Every structure is written in structure tokens, then in C-alpha cells.
N, C-alpha and C positions, 0 to 999 in steps of 0.2 A: 505493499500500500504506501503509494506516493502523494505530496502535495502538490496542488495545481496552483502557479500564482494569477491571480485575476486581479481586475478593477473594478469597482463596483462601478454602475451605469448609472447609479441614483446620485451618488455624494465626489467618485472618485477615489474615493479610499482605494486604497494596496491591501487586498487579503488573501487569504490560501483555501483552497478547498480538495477536499479529500477527492482523489482522483478516480474514485470506484461510485460519487456518488454524480448527478447529472444535476444536483445542484444543490444549494445549500442560501442563506442570508448574511447579508453584512452586517456585520458587529456594529456598526455606527450608525448606520440610518434605518438597517430593517430590509432592506431593496433584495427581491428575491434573486438569486444570482444562477444565471445558466451557464455549463460548462458549453464551448464550441460543438455542436453535435455534427459528426463524420459521416454522409449519405455515400455511399456506394450505389453510380449507376450501374444499369446492366450492360453498356460500354465498357465498363471498367475504370469511367473518370471518376474522380473524388472532389464531393462540392462543399463546401464550408456553409452550412445552413448559419446565419446570425442574424436573422430575424428576428427571435426575441430579444438580443442584445438592442437592437435598431429599434425596436418597440419601446422597449424599457426606457433609452436615450430620449424619445421624443417626448413619453408620459413625463420624465423628470427635467426636461427643458421646458415644458408647457408651464410643470406647476414651480419651476425655478423664475419665471416669466411672472406667472400669477402673486407669486412671494415677495417680487421687487428685488430679488437675488438677481441681476442682469450679468454680473460677472460670471456665476456660476450657470446662466443657461448658454453664453455665447462659448463657455468652453462645452457642454454639450453640443452644441450645433457644429463644433469644428470637427468632431468626433464622426457624429450622422455624417457630416459632408465625405468624410473620409470612406465610410460604410458603405453609404450611396448618393452620390455625386451627382447623381440629378432630384434631390429634394429641394424643391422651390421654399420649401420652411428654413434651410438650410441656408440658404440665401436671403431671404428677405429678414426673419427675426434676428440676425445678429448685427443689421442695421439700424431697426428698429430700436434693438439694447443699448446701441451704441450713443444713443440720443442723452440718455442720463448721465454722461459723463463727457457731453459735449461743451469746449470753450466757445466763447464770442467768435473769437478770429476763422473758427471751424467752417460756421453755418453755413457758408457759400459752397464749399465743395463739398459738406453733406447732404447739401438738397441737392445737387449732381450727382452725387453717387446714387443717392434712392432714384432720383429722378431715371438715368440711363439705366438702372438694373430692370426696370419694369417690363422692357418687352421680353427679358430672358424670364423673370418669372413667374410671367403667364404664358411665355411656350411650355416652361416644366410642367405648370398645372394640366394643362393642352394634354403633354404627351406622354405625363407620367402618373396624372389620378386619373382612374380609370373609371371612376362611378362620378354620374352627373351632380347628384346634389354634394359630392365628396369635392368635385371640381366648383359648383356655386360658393359652399363654404368658406372654400380657399379664396375665393375671389373678395367674397366679402369680409374675408379677413385682410386682405392686401388695402381694399379699397377702405375701407373704414380704417384703418393702423396708422394708412399714411397719412388720411387727412386730419388723423389727430394730431401729429407729428407737426405736419405742415402747420397748423393752425398756433401751434405753442411757437413752433420756429418764427412764424411773423409777428407776433408778439417780443420774443427775444430780441429778434432784430430790432424793435423798435425802440428795446427799453436800452438796447446796446448804442443805438444814434444818439438816444438823451442822454446816456451816460456820458459821451464824449462830447455833446454838447454844452453838457452843464459849467465847463470853467468859460465859455465862450462869451456870458454877458460880463464877467470881471477882466477879460481879454479887451473887448470893446470899449472901457470905462478908461483906459492906459493911454486914450488919444488917437490918433489918425491912424497910424501905424496898427497900433491894438486891433482898432476898426476895423480896419483892411485885413487884417491875420483872421478874427474873429470869422466876418465872413466868408472868407475861401475855405476855413477850416469846418463852416457850418456847411457850407455848399456842397464838400467833397463827403461828407457822413450823408447827407440826404441823398446823394448819388448813387454811395456805395450800400446803401440802406434797402432802393430802390431798385438797384441789382441783386442783392441778395434775397427781395422780395419777388422779383421776376422767376429766379429759380424753385423759390419753394413751390410757388402757383402751379409753375410748371408740373411737380411732381404728379399733379393731379390732374394737368390737360393729359400730359403723354400717358396717363392711367388710364384715361378712357382712349385715348387712341391706340392701345396694345390692345386693350380688350376689343376694338372693332376690328383690328388689323388680324386677331388671333381666331378671335372664337366664331359661329354662325350667327351673325345680328338679325338672321328673319326669324330665330329664337327670342322672346322678350325674355325669356330666364338673362340671356347674357348681355342681350342690347340695353337693359335695365340699369346694368352696372355700369356698363360703358357712360350711359347717358347721367345717374349718379355722380360718376368721377367728375363728369365735363360742369355739373351742376356744384359741385364742391370746388373747381375751379373757379368761377363764377363767385363764389361766395369769399373764398379768398381776397377778388379784388375788391368786394364790396368790405372786407374787415380792413384792408388798405386803406380805401376812401374814408371810410368812418376814425381812421386814428390818422391819417395824413391830412386828410382832405386836397387829395390829390389820386387823379386815377391812375390805376397799376396797367391797364393793358389799353392801349390806343382805339384807336374808332376801326381802324380793320380788323385788332386781332377781337374785339366785343363783337363783330358782325360774324368773324368766322365762326367762334365756337359757339354764338347765337343759331347758327346754321346746324353745327353737328348735333345740336340738341336736337332743335327743332324735325332734324330728318328721323328721327327714332320716336319722340314727342313732340305731335303735330301740335299740342294746344301748348305748347313751348312759343312768346312771340320770338319772331326773328329780329335782329336789330340790325338798321343799314347802316353802311358808313356814316353818311349824313347825319343820322338822327342819334349817332353813338351819342352819351353824356361824356364834355371832357373835364366834370370836375370843378372842386374851385366855388368859391364863394363865401362870405362870412370868414374871411381869413381869420381876421383877429379874433372873432370869438371862438372858433372853433379851435384856434392855438390854445385859447385860454381854458374852455370847458372841456377841452380833448376830445370832443368827438362832434360832428356837422349835423348827427342825429340825436340831438337830446333837447330838453325839455326850453333851455334857455336860448338856443340856437334855433329851433322851430317856429319862439316867437318873434327872433330877430328876423327869418327870412320873412315870415307873415309881413312882417312891417315894411319892409324891404319892397315885397310882389303888390302889397295891395294900399300902399298910401306913399312911399317914395316915389316908388315907378310911377306914378300915376299924372308926376308934373314934368318939366323939361329941366327944371334947377334940380330935382331930385335923379332924375336919370343921369343929368353932368356927376352929380356927387359921385353916384355907383359907377361910372367908369371912370372917375380919377382915383374914387378907391380901388377899384378893381386892377389899374393901371400901378397902383403906389405899393399897396400892402401886400402881394404873394412877394414879392422881394424882402420887404420888412423883416415878414413873418420867416421865409425862410433864413436869414441871417439869425433873428430873435426869438423866434415864437418857440424854442424848447428852452430859454431860460426862465429863471425865477423871477429875477427882476421885472423883466416884460410882462410877466403873468401878473405879478402881483399889483404892477404899474395900471393895467387894466381892468382887474377882476373887477374891482368896486365901482369903477365907473358901469361898468357894463351892467354889473350886478343890479344897481341904480336905475338903469335905463331901463331892464327888462321887467320890473316889478314896476316901475311908473305902467309901460304899455300892458300888462298885464293887468292892472286895474282900470287902465281904459278900455277893456273887454278885447287884445290881442290873445287869441289862444295859444294854447303853447301842447297840444296835441301834435303829432307824426304827419309829416306835412310835405307836401310833393314842389319843389320850385316850379313857379313860371315861366312861360316862355315872353318877353315883353323888349 
């Protein structure tokens, strides 16, 4: 009787098992551990069946993710990728697990990594997951977990941009040179944030494209997921608008993605290039209150459209304001001194308008 050295698929511990037994239990975590089974086929070939180990590793990896132990999950998936190089899970989930330890400087490359892996992930699901329901479950995991990460990345990118710009206000107060340096730095941070955000939103856009190019889109079970992915890309564009007061997708992109969605969901309105919103408006108020869609800004937008825009001098003021304020907000909109300077004035104005009957409920801008 001899002892066989094995590695626990549950916790990775080194254990020993009596070679006369087919299985045992890990002394550390209690996982059932099987010895490799040797199957001799009639042709005389020898095949090592590691299916039990693979199944145990997949269970252990999923449990590690549920427990928030992402480092352990990654280790399990590394082993899974060796035993089964065609595992979509072994390609997808380690990328998702990396989000927990992501640094600010890695956000852009991380978003590109997930986006670029999408086509291969869906090809692996189609080619190596035989059961249709299991295919759909896998697609569901990829679409929804990708969106969860993408939405969090969008927030993290904005927080990083704000942290970089937090010192620009003090720099601007040091004189002309300081103001120029502050503006240049703020513009650079805003542009880099937009580049990151585009890469993040494109995770979901390419997710939809990859589903469309891989699966039978005449089957609504599959086409619905492509539509869902594209709609989530649109949601990320809206998230960018609400937090940055600017469009992420240009007019051409908005039109293209709306047509993709409408192809499989006829109830979805197509956005023509000439009709695509350009974003912007109420720049100072949005910078102060943090969103273009909030009660205070809804009140101010109503006042702009229903009162100011009714007169020639009101429209002249609006045009002048829109010509100047975007640059000012771009330079200083994320600094505390700028927000503090305007917050009190705007609060008083909003309160007065609401007392005069201007509503603070959700509002769609008018064309004037």
C-alpha cells in the first residue's frame, strides 16, 4: 500500500491518499478528492478522465466568487483552463475577478481587455456548450456581469477624474500661469475620462455585436440578449450624460446603435443623425448639483424654456451663456471653490422659482 500525492480542487491544499482507494476527503476543507481514473479503451489507448476534478474545480471557483474570494477563484480558473482550454468560464471570470484589485491607471486597458475578449467568449459558448438552456444561461452571465463591471468602471473613472482635478482650483488662484496650467490639466483629465468611458461603453456594444455574429438571430432567445446588451450600452451613454453633462456617443453612433436595436425590437425608436441629442445645457447648475436630471436642474430647465426663451433678450442671454459656460465648467466645474461659489446663489434662485410655481418634476427639454 502506497500514498498518492494530490492537490485538493477545493482549497488547493497538498494532501495524500491511499493508492488503494478511489477517493478521500481533504483534511482542510472537506472537499471530496478523486484519484484520476484510467480507462483502457478497446483500441488499447489509455485516456485519463479528469471530469470529476474539473467539475469540482468549477464548483469551487463559483463558490469562491460568491464568497468574494477572487484570488482563490482566479487560481481555480487557472487550473480549469489547463484541464479544459475551451472553457468560456476560465476566460471570462478571471477578468471579472480582476476588477476587485484594479488601479485607476489600469481602467482603460482593463475595459479594452474585456471588450476584445467578447467575440472569443461567445464562440466558446456556441461551440462547446451543447445544451441550449446552458448556452442561454452562460450568455446571461456574460451580459449582466459585464454590465455590472462596466457601470462600476464608469463611476470609478469619474471619481478618478474628480480626484485629479481637485487641486486645480487652488492652482488657478496662483495667477495667470496657474490658471492656464489648471485649465490645461482639467481639459486633459476630461479627455482621458471620455476615452475611458468610450472603452467601457463599447464593452456592451461589442457584446451585442458578438452575440449577433455568433448565434442564430432568428431565434428570439438569442436576439433578445443582443438587444439587451446594446440597450445597456445606451444606458452607459445616459450614465455619462447625467454625470458629465455631455454626450459620450456622437450623433452617428447614436443612430447606428438605435438601428441595431430596432432591427430586432421594432418598438425601439430609431434615432436619425440629425435628431440625435448633442447634450449640454445648464452647465453651471449641472456641475453644482452633480446631474442634469435632478429636481433643482429640472426647475431651472423649465424656467429657461418656458420663460427666458420666450423673449429675444432671454434667448440672447441663453446663447451667450452657452457660448461661455462650457469652457468655464470644463476648467473649474469639478473644484470645490467653484461649486461653493455658485451653490448658494442657485439654491436661492431655485427656491424662488419653485415658490412661483415652477415644477421640479422630471422634464424633457424643448427645442426653441
